[in-house]
N, CA, C and O of each residue as an XYZ file, in Angstrom:
816
protein
N      95.578    112.248    109.765
C      96.699    111.669    110.515
C      96.259    111.369    111.940
O      95.595    112.189    112.574
N      96.618    110.223    112.433
C      96.193    109.775    113.751
C      97.250    110.151    114.762
O      98.370    109.644    114.703
N      96.916    111.032    115.690
C      97.891    111.505    116.668
C      97.322    111.349    118.071
O      96.228    111.835    118.359
N      98.059    110.674    118.940
C      97.705    110.616    120.350
C      98.400    111.759    121.063
O      99.569    112.028    120.787
N      97.729    112.428    121.958
C      98.384    113.359    122.872
C      97.877    113.064    124.264
O      96.975    112.248    124.451
N      98.455    113.724    125.224
C      98.070    113.474    126.602
C      96.622    113.806    126.887
O      96.073    113.330    127.881
N      95.984    114.607    126.048
C      94.603    115.000    126.308
C      93.594    114.226    125.475
O      92.389    114.412    125.642
N      94.065    113.357    124.579
C      93.152    112.653    123.694
C      92.840    111.270    124.227
O      93.710    110.587    124.766
N      91.599    110.867    124.071
C      91.127    109.539    124.392
C      91.129    109.266    125.895
O      92.050    109.660    126.610
N      90.127    108.615    126.338
C      90.077    108.141    127.713
C      89.645    106.702    127.689
O      88.887    106.286    126.812
N      90.121    105.940    128.643
C      89.754    104.540    128.703
C      90.301    103.917    129.955
O      91.076    104.538    130.682
N      89.905    102.706    130.206
C      90.312    102.021    131.413
C      91.491    101.126    131.092
O      91.431    100.331    130.153
N      92.563    101.245    131.860
C      93.707    100.357    131.718
C      93.833     99.584    133.018
O      94.063    100.180    134.070
N      93.686     98.278    132.963
C      93.642     97.469    134.166
C      95.034     97.043    134.592
O      95.890     96.752    133.757
N      95.253     97.008    135.903
C      96.528     96.541    136.427
C      96.584     95.019    136.429
O      97.657     94.441    136.255
N      95.439     94.362    136.623
C      95.422     92.914    136.657
C      95.557     92.346    135.241
O      95.515     93.076    134.251
N      95.720     91.020    135.178
C      95.844     90.384    133.872
C      94.590     90.652    133.048
O      93.481     90.528    133.568
N      94.739     91.015    131.776
C      93.571     91.296    130.943
C      92.769     90.031    130.683
O      93.294     88.919    130.743
N      91.509     90.218    130.399
C      90.606     89.088    130.212
C      90.739     88.484    128.821
O      91.274     89.105    127.903
N      90.240     87.261    128.688
C      90.106     86.641    127.368
C      89.031     87.402    126.606
O      87.939     87.630    127.127
N      89.335     87.793    125.376
C      88.410     88.615    124.609
C      87.973     87.896    123.342
O      88.790     87.321    122.623
N      86.679     87.938    123.083
C      86.108     87.367    121.873
C      85.072     88.343    121.332
O      84.718     89.323    121.989
N      84.596     88.060    120.131
C      83.594     88.930    119.536
C      82.388     89.051    120.466
O      81.849     88.049    120.937
N      81.976     90.287    120.720
C      80.879     90.553    121.635
C      81.328     91.040    122.996
O      80.521     91.581    123.751
N      82.625     90.858    123.333
C      83.134     91.386    124.598
C      83.017     92.904    124.604
O      83.153     93.548    123.563
N      82.769     93.465    125.767
C      82.646     94.920    125.889
C      83.120     95.330    127.275
O      82.385     95.202    128.254
N      84.356     95.827    127.353
C      84.907     96.266    128.634
C      86.165     97.094    128.398
O      86.542     97.355    127.256
N      86.801     97.498    129.475
C      87.997     98.319    129.370
C      89.158     97.615    128.701
O      89.998     98.259    128.073
N      89.214     96.290    128.830
C      90.282     95.551    128.161
C      90.147     95.635    126.642
O      91.151     95.660    125.931
N      88.925     95.680    126.146
C      88.723     95.850    124.700
C      89.214     97.226    124.270
O      89.835     97.358    123.215
N      88.945     98.247    125.069
C      89.448     99.596    124.755
C      90.970     99.584    124.674
O      91.554    100.138    123.744
N      91.612     98.944    125.661
C      93.068     98.826    125.669
C      93.549     98.094    124.421
O      94.515     98.514    123.785
N      92.876     96.999    124.072
C      93.204     96.240    122.864
C      93.108     97.119    121.629
O      94.022     97.136    120.804
N      92.007     97.850    121.494
C      91.818     98.718    120.328
C      92.888     99.804    120.269
O      93.391    100.129    119.194
N      93.228    100.356    121.415
C      94.277    101.377    121.461
C      95.593    100.815    120.932
O      96.249    101.441    120.098
N      95.978     99.638    121.414
C      97.234     99.024    120.985
C      97.216     98.715    119.486
O      98.192     98.973    118.781
N      96.110     98.166    119.011
C      96.012     97.826    117.592
C      96.010     99.071    116.716
O      96.573     99.060    115.622
N      95.387    100.137    117.183
C      95.384    101.385    116.425
C      96.778    101.987    116.390
O      97.216    102.495    115.358
N      97.469    101.929    117.507
C      98.835    102.429    117.572
C      99.738    101.691    116.593
O     100.624    102.295    115.987
N      99.519    100.391    116.435
C     100.324     99.580    115.524
C      99.863     99.665    114.070
O     100.541     99.162    113.175
N      98.718    100.299    113.832
C      98.232    100.478    112.471
C      97.295     99.396    111.973
O      97.009     99.338    110.777
N      96.807     98.533    112.861
C      95.914     97.448    112.450
C      94.437     97.823    112.532
O      93.603     97.219    111.859
N      94.120     98.807    113.345
C      92.719     99.149    113.624
C      92.502    100.620    113.306
O      93.263    101.473    113.763
N      91.460    100.928    112.520
C      91.262    102.312    112.086
C      89.878    102.855    112.422
O      89.426    103.827    111.817
N      89.211    102.236    113.378
C      87.876    102.691    113.761
C      87.950    103.384    115.128
O      89.033    103.545    115.690
N      86.795    103.790    115.651
C      86.769    104.476    116.938
C      87.104    103.511    118.068
O      86.899    102.303    117.955
N      87.621    104.063    119.154
C      87.895    103.274    120.342
C      86.631    103.273    121.196
O      86.364    104.231    121.921
N      85.862    102.204    121.107
C      84.567    102.179    121.788
C      84.450    101.082    122.841
O      83.427    100.980    123.518
N      85.486    100.265    122.985
C      85.445     99.210    123.990
C      84.535     98.048    123.659
O      84.205     97.247    124.534
N      84.126     97.946    122.401
C      83.237     96.863    121.967
C      83.959     96.005    120.928
O      84.453     96.525    119.927
N      84.020     94.703    121.163
C      84.759     93.782    120.295
C      83.857     93.364    119.136
O      83.179     92.339    119.191
N      83.867     94.188    118.081
C      83.057     93.914    116.909
C      83.868     93.333    115.770
O      84.991     92.870    115.970
N      83.298     93.356    114.570
C      83.946     92.753    113.405
C      85.281     93.402    113.073
O      86.242     92.709    112.741
N      85.349     94.740    113.159
C      86.590     95.425    112.804
C      87.699     95.122    113.805
O      88.864     94.990    113.429
N      87.339     95.014    115.063
C      88.340     94.646    116.069
C      88.830     93.224    115.831
O      90.029     92.956    115.914
N      87.918     92.323    115.540
C      88.285     90.929    115.281
C      89.189     90.823    114.057
O      90.154     90.058    114.062
N      88.883     91.584    113.011
C      89.712     91.579    111.810
C      91.109     92.099    112.110
O      92.098     91.555    111.621
N      91.191     93.159    112.919
C      92.492     93.725    113.280
C      93.307     92.733    114.095
O      94.514     92.603    113.891
N      92.659     92.038    115.012
C      93.340     91.021    115.809
C      93.882     89.915    114.909
O      95.017     89.472    115.087
N      93.087     89.470    113.954
C      93.523     88.406    113.042
C      94.751     88.832    112.244
O      95.674     88.039    112.059
N      94.769     90.069    111.773
C      95.924     90.573    111.024
C      97.164     90.608    111.904
O      98.258     90.247    111.468
N      96.985     91.046    113.145
C      98.108     91.055    114.084
C      98.614     89.636    114.309
O      99.823     89.403    114.299
N      97.717     88.697    114.510
C      98.112     87.308    114.748
C      98.863     86.728    113.558
O      99.836     85.995    113.736
N      98.425     87.045    112.357
C      99.117     86.569    111.156
C     100.538     87.106    111.117
O     101.486     86.353    110.893
N     100.687     88.401    111.334
C     101.996     89.042    111.206
C     102.971     88.634    112.295
O     104.183     88.720    112.101
N     102.465     88.192    113.437
C     103.351     87.830    114.542
C     103.408     86.326    114.785
O     103.863     85.882    115.839
N     102.948     85.544    113.813
C     103.094     84.099    113.879
C     102.282     83.424    114.963
O     102.687     82.389    115.493
N     101.141     83.997    115.297
C     100.283     83.439    116.333
C      99.166     82.602    115.716
O      98.906     82.691    114.516
N      98.514     81.798    116.533
C      97.326     81.086    116.074
C      96.269     82.102    115.666
O      95.912     82.983    116.450
N      95.772     81.981    114.451
C      94.848     82.987    113.914
C      93.411     82.538    114.166
O      92.879     81.681    113.461
N      92.799     83.133    115.183
C      91.401     82.820    115.482
C      90.568     84.073    115.733
O      89.361     83.986    115.960
N      91.215     85.243    115.690
C      90.484     86.481    115.911
C      90.130     86.747    117.355
O      89.485     87.751    117.659
N      90.541     85.863    118.253
C      90.290     86.037    119.679
C      91.579     86.437    120.387
O      92.672     86.214    119.867
N      91.452     87.018    121.552
C      92.630     87.468    122.288
C      92.736     86.691    123.589
O      92.027     86.959    124.560
N      93.649     85.713    123.581
C      93.957     84.945    124.775
C      95.328     85.315    125.299
O      95.862     86.375    124.972
N      95.893     84.442    126.110
C      97.145     84.749    126.795
C      98.292     85.031    125.828
O      99.052     85.977    126.041
N      98.434     84.229    124.766
C      99.563     84.405    123.857
C      99.443     85.688    123.036
O     100.439     86.371    122.799
N      98.236     86.012    122.608
C      98.059     87.250    121.847
C      98.283     88.461    122.741
O      98.901     89.437    122.314
N      97.786     88.412    123.984
C      98.057     89.505    124.917
C      99.561     89.649    125.154
O     100.079     90.765    125.196
N     100.257     88.529    125.307
C     101.697     88.572    125.556
C     102.419     89.269    124.411
O     103.288     90.110    124.641
N     102.063     88.921    123.178
C     102.686     89.550    122.013
C     102.321     91.027    121.922
O     103.175     91.861    121.622
N     101.065     91.352    122.176
C     100.640     92.751    122.130
C     101.405     93.591    123.140
O     101.815     94.712    122.839
N     101.598     93.054    124.336
C     102.296     93.815    125.369
C     103.782     93.957    125.064
O     104.421     94.916    125.497
N     104.329     93.003    124.319
C     105.741     93.083    123.958
C     105.977     94.093    122.853
O     106.993     94.787    122.857
N     105.055     94.185    121.907
C     105.282     94.993    120.711
C     104.421     96.250    120.637
O     104.440     96.950    119.624
N     103.675     96.543    121.681
C     102.855     97.753    121.671
C     102.846     98.371    123.058
O     103.439     97.835    123.994
N     102.172     99.496    123.180
C     102.036    100.186    124.459
C     100.575    100.534    124.688
O      99.807    100.688    123.739
N     100.195    100.656    125.958
C      98.872    101.177    126.238
C      98.941    102.702    126.341
O      99.998    103.295    126.128
N      97.832    103.321    126.664
C      97.766    104.783    126.679
C      98.791    105.398    127.632
O      99.543    106.288    127.237
N      98.829    104.937    128.869
C      99.747    105.530    129.838
C     101.199    105.242    129.477
O     102.074    106.068    129.735
N     101.467    104.080    128.882
C     102.832    103.748    128.462
C     103.276    104.614    127.292
O     104.442    105.001    127.216
N     102.356    104.923    126.378
C     102.697    105.823    125.280
C     103.055    107.202    125.814
O     103.958    107.853    125.291
N     102.357    107.651    126.850
C     102.702    108.921    127.489
C     104.131    108.886    128.020
O     104.872    109.858    127.874
N     104.521    107.773    128.634
C     105.884    107.639    129.150
C     106.895    107.759    128.020
O     107.884    108.481    128.148
N     106.657    107.061    126.915
C     107.594    107.102    125.796
C     107.690    108.501    125.210
O     108.787    108.970    124.907
N     106.559    109.171    125.048
C     106.575    110.533    124.515
C     107.336    111.473    125.442
O     108.045    112.363    124.975
N     107.195    111.283    126.747
C     107.915    112.122    127.707
C     109.422    111.906    127.603
O     110.195    112.862    127.661
N     109.835    110.654    127.450
C     111.265    110.370    127.290
C     111.795    111.029    126.023
O     112.844    111.672    126.044
N     111.078    110.870    124.937
C     111.515    111.448    123.664
C     111.605    112.963    123.762
O     112.596    113.558    123.338
N     110.586    113.580    124.315
C     110.572    115.042    124.399
C     111.683    115.555    125.311
O     112.376    116.514    124.970
N     111.850    114.929    126.450
C     112.828    115.425    127.417
C     114.262    115.118    127.018
O     115.174    115.870    127.362
N     114.470    114.033    126.304
C     115.826    113.640    125.918
C     116.227    114.163    124.544
O     117.417    114.325    124.271
N     115.238    114.434    123.662
C     115.603    114.684    122.256
C     114.775    115.765    121.584
O     114.681    115.777    120.356
N     114.174    116.668    122.334
C     113.278    117.639    121.697
C     113.991    118.601    120.752
O     113.339    119.196    119.894
N     115.290    118.770    120.877
C     116.023    119.631    119.957
C     116.629    118.891    118.780
O     117.327    119.487    117.960
N     116.366    117.600    118.696
C     116.951    116.757    117.657
C     116.055    116.713    116.417
O     114.864    117.011    116.504
N     116.627    116.339    115.252
C     115.777    116.133    114.071
C     114.765    115.030    114.355
O     114.948    114.225    115.267
N     113.700    115.004    113.566
C     112.633    114.035    113.833
C     113.164    112.606    113.879
O     112.781    111.829    114.754
N     114.037    112.259    112.947
C     114.600    110.909    112.939
C     115.325    110.616    114.247
O     115.278    109.494    114.752
N     115.991    111.625    114.791
C     116.683    111.451    116.061
C     115.731    111.256    117.222
O     116.055    110.554    118.180
N     114.552    111.874    117.148
C     113.549    111.666    118.189
C     112.982    110.246    118.116
O     112.800    109.586    119.139
N     112.708    109.792    116.901
C     112.251    108.404    116.735
C     113.324    107.441    117.239
O     113.014    106.422    117.856
N     114.570    107.767    116.975
C     115.675    106.900    117.372
C     115.736    106.715    118.886
O     115.990    105.610    119.366
N     115.508    107.779    119.632
C     115.486    107.662    121.091
C     114.345    106.740    121.522
O     114.520    105.900    122.405
N     113.184    106.898    120.900
C     112.074    105.995    121.197
C     112.396    104.557    120.839
O     112.009    103.631    121.552
N     113.104    104.370    119.735
C     113.472    103.019    119.310
C     114.402    102.354    120.315
O     114.292    101.153    120.560
N     115.308    103.118    120.895
C     116.198    102.562    121.916
C     115.390    102.035    123.098
O     115.676    100.957    123.620
N     114.394    102.787    123.512
C     113.537    102.333    124.612
C     112.830    101.034    124.238
O     112.812    100.085    125.022
N     112.249    100.990    123.038
C     111.548     99.780    122.600
C     112.514     98.606    122.460
O     112.160     97.474    122.790
N     113.721     98.860    121.979
C     114.722     97.800    121.857
C     115.091     97.233    123.223
O     115.293     96.027    123.366
N     115.178     98.098    124.216
C     115.500     97.615    125.561
C     114.401     96.705    126.099
O     114.688     95.673    126.705
N     113.159     97.081    125.880
C     112.044     96.260    126.358
C     112.113     94.855    125.760
O     111.832     93.871    126.444
N     112.484     94.766    124.491
C     112.480     93.489    123.772
C     113.772     92.695    123.923
O     113.829     91.537    123.507
N     114.813     93.291    124.508
C     116.150     92.703    124.431
C     116.401     91.535    125.368
O     117.215     90.665    125.056
N     115.723     91.494    126.507
C     116.049     90.496    127.510
C     117.169     90.926    128.433
O     117.445     90.248    129.423
N     117.826     92.050    128.128
C     118.904     92.579    128.961
C     118.418     93.662    129.923
O     119.146     94.083    130.822
N     117.193     94.099    129.722
C     116.600     95.169    130.512
C     115.232     94.706    130.994
O     114.766     93.644    130.582
N     114.580     95.478    131.855
C     113.207     95.117    132.240
C     112.309     94.975    131.014
O     112.592     95.544    129.961
N     111.235     94.218    131.156
C     110.374     93.914    130.009
C     109.165     94.832    129.906
O     108.198     94.512    129.216
N     109.215     95.972    130.589
C     108.127     96.942    130.473
C     108.700     98.349    130.487
O     109.771     98.587    131.045
N     107.983     99.279    129.869
C     108.537    100.605    129.641
C     108.751    101.381    130.933
O     109.724    102.127    131.040
N     107.876    101.226    131.907
C     108.049    101.966    133.156
C     109.374    101.612    133.812
O     110.130    102.500    134.206
N     109.661    100.326    133.931
C     110.887     99.914    134.607
C     112.126    100.215    133.780
O     113.187    100.485    134.343
N     112.018    100.175    132.457
C     113.144    100.567    131.604
C     113.481    102.039    131.809
O     114.644    102.395    131.996
N     112.474    102.880    131.772
C     112.699    104.326    131.856
C     113.180    104.743    133.240
O     114.034    105.620    133.365
N     112.636    104.117    134.278
C     112.979    104.526    135.634
C     114.074    103.671    136.265
O     114.320    103.759    137.468
N     114.723    102.855    135.462
C     115.887    102.124    135.949
C     116.949    103.129    136.380
O     117.126    104.163    135.735
N     117.644    102.834    137.448
C     118.609    103.774    138.012
C     119.638    104.238    136.979
O     120.338    103.423    136.377
N     119.718    105.551    136.784
C     120.700    106.198    135.908
C     120.526    105.840    134.437
O     121.460    105.984    133.649
N     119.343    105.378    134.065
C     119.128    104.988    132.671
C     118.981    106.191    131.755
O     119.491    106.182    130.634
N     118.286    107.234    132.219
C     118.032    108.402    131.382
C     118.291    109.677    132.163
O     117.766    109.872    133.259
N     119.109    110.540    131.579
C     119.465    111.798    132.232
C     118.237    112.631    132.550
O     118.163    113.254    133.609
N     117.272    112.648    131.639
C     116.093    113.499    131.824
C     115.258    113.077    133.029
O     114.587    113.916    133.631
N     115.284    111.809    133.388
C     114.581    111.370    134.592
C     115.319    111.879    135.821
O     114.703    112.346    136.779
N     116.644    111.785    135.787
C     117.448    112.211    136.934
C     117.350    113.709    137.190
O     117.312    114.141    138.343
N     117.308    114.513    136.112
C     117.300    115.968    136.315
C     115.904    116.588    136.286
O     115.764    117.805    136.398
N     114.874    115.757    136.137
C     113.505    116.246    136.225
C     112.878    116.701    134.925
O     111.686    117.004    134.899
N     113.648    116.759    133.837
C     113.070    117.206    132.573
C     112.032    116.218    132.025
O     111.180    116.582    131.214
N     112.118    114.979    132.477
C     111.136    113.979    132.057
C     109.707    114.450    132.310
O     108.792    114.072    131.579
N     109.514    115.255    133.319
C     108.163    115.655    133.720
C     107.633    116.849    132.933
O     106.543    117.342    133.226
N     108.380    117.321    131.942
C     107.856    118.335    131.036
C     106.735    117.732    130.193
O     106.665    116.515    130.022
N     105.869    118.580    129.675
C     104.756    118.105    128.850
C     105.207    117.923    127.408
O     105.629    118.893    126.779
N     105.132    116.713    126.864
C     105.582    116.482    125.487
C     104.653    117.126    124.470
O     103.461    117.302    124.721
N     105.219    117.476    123.312
C     104.417    118.063    122.237
C     103.941    116.974    121.275
O     104.247    115.794    121.448
N     103.186    117.396    120.259
C     102.613    116.421    119.324
C     103.688    115.696    118.529
O     103.501    114.537    118.158
N     104.812    116.358    118.261
C     105.905    115.707    117.532
C     106.462    114.537    118.327
O     106.788    113.496    117.756
N     106.572    114.700    119.629
C     107.067    113.611    120.475
C     106.120    112.416    120.426
O     106.564    111.267    120.422
N     104.819    112.685    120.388
C     103.856    111.585    120.283
C     103.941    110.901    118.920
O     103.844    109.677    118.836
N     104.119    111.674    117.862
C     104.284    111.071    116.539
C     105.532    110.197    116.495
O     105.506    109.094    115.951
N     106.623    110.696    117.070
C     107.861    109.922    117.109
C     107.675    108.649    117.928
O     108.198    107.594    117.569
N     106.933    108.747    119.024
C     106.658    107.566    119.843
C     105.873    106.529    119.050
O     106.174    105.337    119.109
N     104.874    106.981    118.315
C     104.085    106.060    117.492
C     104.954    105.381    116.440
O     104.839    104.175    116.226
N     105.817    106.144    115.785
C     106.688    105.553    114.767
C     107.629    104.522    115.381
O     107.885    103.477    114.783
N     108.141    104.816    116.573
C     109.037    103.862    117.235
C     108.296    102.583    117.603
O     108.827    101.486    117.429
N     107.080    102.717    118.107
C     106.295    101.533    118.473
C     105.958    100.709    117.237
O     105.929     99.480    117.297
N     105.707    101.374    116.130
C     105.354    100.660    114.894
C     106.557    100.007    114.220
O     106.405     99.343    113.194
N     107.746    100.187    114.783
C     108.894     99.444    114.287
C     109.942    100.224    113.535
O     110.924     99.638    113.081
N     109.769    101.542    113.382
C     110.820    102.320    112.722
C     111.994    102.438    113.684
O     111.865    103.014    114.764
N     113.121    101.897    113.294
C     114.316    101.929    114.132
C     115.492    102.471    113.336
O     116.193    101.703    112.677
N     115.723    103.775    113.384
C     116.848    104.358    112.646
C     118.202    103.994    113.236
O     119.238    104.336    112.665
N     118.207    103.295    114.387
C     119.456    103.030    115.096
C     120.073    101.685    114.766
O     121.198    101.411    115.183
N     119.366    100.837    114.026
C     119.897     99.516    113.727
C     119.964     98.599    114.931
O     120.887     97.794    115.057
N     118.989     98.718    115.815
C     118.931     97.821    116.968
C     119.720     98.268    118.176
O     120.062     97.446    119.026
N     120.013     99.539    118.272
C     120.828    100.044    119.380
C     120.096     99.986    120.714
O     118.870    100.064    120.782
N     120.890     99.845    121.774
C     120.365     99.837    123.139
C     120.801    101.059    123.935
O     120.327    101.284    125.048
N     121.705    101.846    123.360
C     122.252    103.003    124.069
C     122.401    104.175    123.110
O     122.435    103.998    121.893
N     122.488    105.362    123.670
C     122.860    106.552    122.905
C     123.505    107.541    123.861
O     123.276    107.499    125.070
N     124.310    108.426    123.306
C     124.966    109.428    124.145
C     125.370    110.620    123.300
O     125.488    110.529    122.078
N     125.576    111.730    123.972
C     126.049    112.950    123.325
C     127.567    112.987    123.444
O     128.083    113.082    124.558
N     128.296    112.918    122.343
C     129.758    112.856    122.421
C     130.390    114.108    123.020
O     131.537    114.074    123.464
N     129.649    115.207    123.034
C     130.188    116.451    123.593
C     130.162    116.458    125.118
O     130.898    117.209    125.759
N     129.311    115.618    125.686
C     129.174    115.635    127.148
C     129.472    114.298    127.811
O     129.648    114.249    129.028
N     129.535    113.215    127.050
C     129.729    111.887    127.639
C     131.156    111.715    128.144
O     132.116    111.920    127.401
N     131.287    111.342    129.398
C     132.611    111.140    129.997
C     132.856    109.685    130.392
O     133.956    109.340    130.825
N     131.857    108.841    130.251
C     131.989    107.442    130.646
C     132.818    106.665    129.629
O     132.483    106.624    128.445
N     133.894    106.053    130.095
C     134.705    105.220    129.205
C     133.900    104.022    128.716
O     134.091    103.544    127.598
N     132.998    103.543    129.571
C     132.196    102.374    129.203
C     131.303    102.681    128.017
O     131.253    101.883    127.081
N     130.599    103.799    128.014
C     129.690    104.090    126.906
C     130.463    104.300    125.616
O     129.976    103.953    124.540
N     131.641    104.854    125.706
C     132.468    105.030    124.505
C     132.974    103.694    123.971
O     133.346    103.592    122.802
N     132.989    102.670    124.826
C     133.491    101.355    124.396
C     132.435    100.536    123.666
O     132.761     99.516    123.060
N     131.182    100.959    123.712
C     130.118    100.200    123.070
C     130.225    100.297    121.546
O     130.604    101.347    121.027
N     129.898     99.219    120.819
C     129.934     99.263    119.351
C     128.929    100.283    118.818
O     127.729    100.184    119.076
N     129.432    101.254    118.080
C     128.582    102.339    117.592
C     127.919    101.959    116.271
O     128.527    101.302    115.426
N     126.668    102.381    116.104
C     125.912    102.033    114.905
C     125.685    103.219    113.981
O     125.825    103.089    112.765
N     125.337    104.376    114.541
C     124.988    105.518    113.702
C     125.006    106.786    114.550
O     124.785    106.744    115.761
N     125.271    107.908    113.896
C     125.138    109.215    114.537
C     123.950    109.931    113.911
O     123.870    110.064    112.690
N     123.031    110.388    114.747
C     121.864    111.135    114.284
C     121.776    112.398    115.118
O     121.608    112.331    116.335
N     121.888    113.538    114.479
C     121.867    114.786    115.224
C     123.017    114.844    116.204
O     124.172    114.664    115.820
N     122.717    115.093    117.457
C     123.749    115.223    118.486
C     123.999    113.937    119.264
O     124.715    113.952    120.265
N     123.425    112.839    118.823
C     123.573    111.587    119.559
C     124.289    110.518    118.738
O     124.055    110.377    117.538
N     125.155    109.778    119.400
C     125.730    108.559    118.846
C     124.948    107.388    119.431
O     124.714    107.334    120.638
N     124.549    106.466    118.586
C     123.793    105.291    119.029
C     124.708    104.073    119.016
O     125.581    103.945    118.157
N     124.496    103.182    119.978
C     125.420    102.063    120.150
C     124.695    100.837    120.678
O     123.587    100.927    121.207
N     125.351     99.672    120.521
C     124.796     98.405    121.012
C     125.528     97.969    122.275
O     125.210     96.925    122.844
């Protein structure tokens, strides 16, 4: 079983726009690419930062599944899709922290559901388009406000984060969740509810 934790894997994640990648490329952007593809289940080899045959094959499979031009190379459009539907190493840490701090007492499906809400927000167009800004948006998550976000997530939180990134959404596309025992906002109660999992009601 492939599990990321805060202590596993090291690599370079660049702040600037990633480079165009083709077979034979070897740099930190390739490591980031391999990490994202492995997280999504397309790549099953070591993260070595070298764009070889297995990396090219994984890229082609991703391009096929996401309706992109299939050439096995990573240009602007493939990077754009990868960033929309995957996370890099530091972003996965953020998601695991949210899941652990917000839902560590919930059943596993409920932990995945919290991660799915975060991923749904990134993709929705109604929230920021990156996980950092979604999570740290003012009053978005109780655990950020009260400091529990900074607890160290366990391996279950990382597994739940991976499942959420890979597309498991037990919430049916929800953008919100709340605990009915503690929620006092009339607005959150007015949202169309989709499902109850553990102690949380999920809503759109």
